[in-house]
C-alpha positions as CSV (number, residue, x, y, z in Angstrom):
1,M,-26.7,53.6,88.3
2,L,-30.2,53.2,89.8
3,A,-33.3,52.1,87.8
4,G,-36.6,50.8,88.9
5,V,-40.2,51.4,89.5
6,S,-40.7,53.4,92.7
7,L,-39.6,57.0,92.7
8,H,-41.8,57.3,95.8
9,V,-39.7,55.1,98.0
10,A,-37.1,52.7,96.6
11,I,-35.2,54.9,94.2
12,L,-35.4,57.9,96.5
13,L,-34.1,56.0,99.6
14,A,-31.5,54.1,97.7
15,T,-30.2,57.4,96.2
16,A,-30.0,59.1,99.5
17,D,-28.3,56.1,101.2
18,A,-25.8,55.7,98.4
19,T,-24.8,59.4,98.4
20,E,-24.5,59.4,102.2
21,R,-22.0,56.5,101.7
22,G,-20.0,58.6,99.2
23,F,-21.2,57.0,96.0
24,D,-21.9,59.1,92.9
25,V,-25.4,58.1,91.7
26,V,-26.7,58.3,88.2
27,V,-30.4,58.0,87.5
28,P,-31.5,57.6,83.9
29,R,-34.9,59.4,83.8
30,D,-36.3,56.9,81.3
31,T,-35.7,53.9,83.6
32,V,-37.8,55.1,86.6
33,V,-41.4,55.8,87.2
34,G,-43.7,57.4,89.8
35,T,-47.4,57.8,89.9
36,P,-49.1,60.0,89.1
37,R,-46.6,60.9,86.4
38,E,-46.5,64.6,87.5
39,Y,-45.5,63.5,91.0
40,G,-42.7,61.4,89.5
41,E,-41.4,64.4,87.5
42,Q,-41.5,66.5,90.6
43,V,-39.4,64.0,92.6
44,L,-36.9,63.9,89.8
45,R,-36.7,67.7,89.4
46,N,-36.9,68.8,93.0
47,T,-35.3,66.0,95.0
48,L,-33.2,63.5,93.0
49,A,-31.6,66.3,90.9
50,M,-29.9,67.5,94.2
51,L,-28.6,64.0,95.0
52,A,-27.8,62.4,91.7
53,R,-26.9,63.0,88.1
54,L,-30.1,62.7,86.0
55,T,-29.6,61.5,82.4
56,T,-31.2,59.1,79.9
57,V,-30.2,55.6,78.9
58,D,-29.1,56.9,75.4
59,A,-26.9,59.6,76.9
60,L,-25.4,57.1,79.4
61,V,-24.6,54.6,76.6
62,A,-23.2,57.3,74.4
63,G,-20.9,58.4,77.2
64,W,-19.7,54.9,77.8
65,T,-19.1,54.4,74.0
66,E,-17.1,57.6,73.8
67,R,-14.8,56.3,76.5
68,G,-14.5,52.9,74.9
69,A,-16.3,51.2,77.8
70,A,-19.2,49.8,75.9
């Protein structure tokens, strides 16, 4: 799972590198940010959605709870 501030560089490059190395990447939408906000949404929708599974923290925790992992 990746979370952090920079959709512009850090999250984007880390996601690309991790998927290149064979990892499945999950990015909770509510743990990342880009500025301006519209640009961040475009990065999520048009780039990261092709490389990672986009979700929310609540959905991620619910999935872990259902599996008994939380």
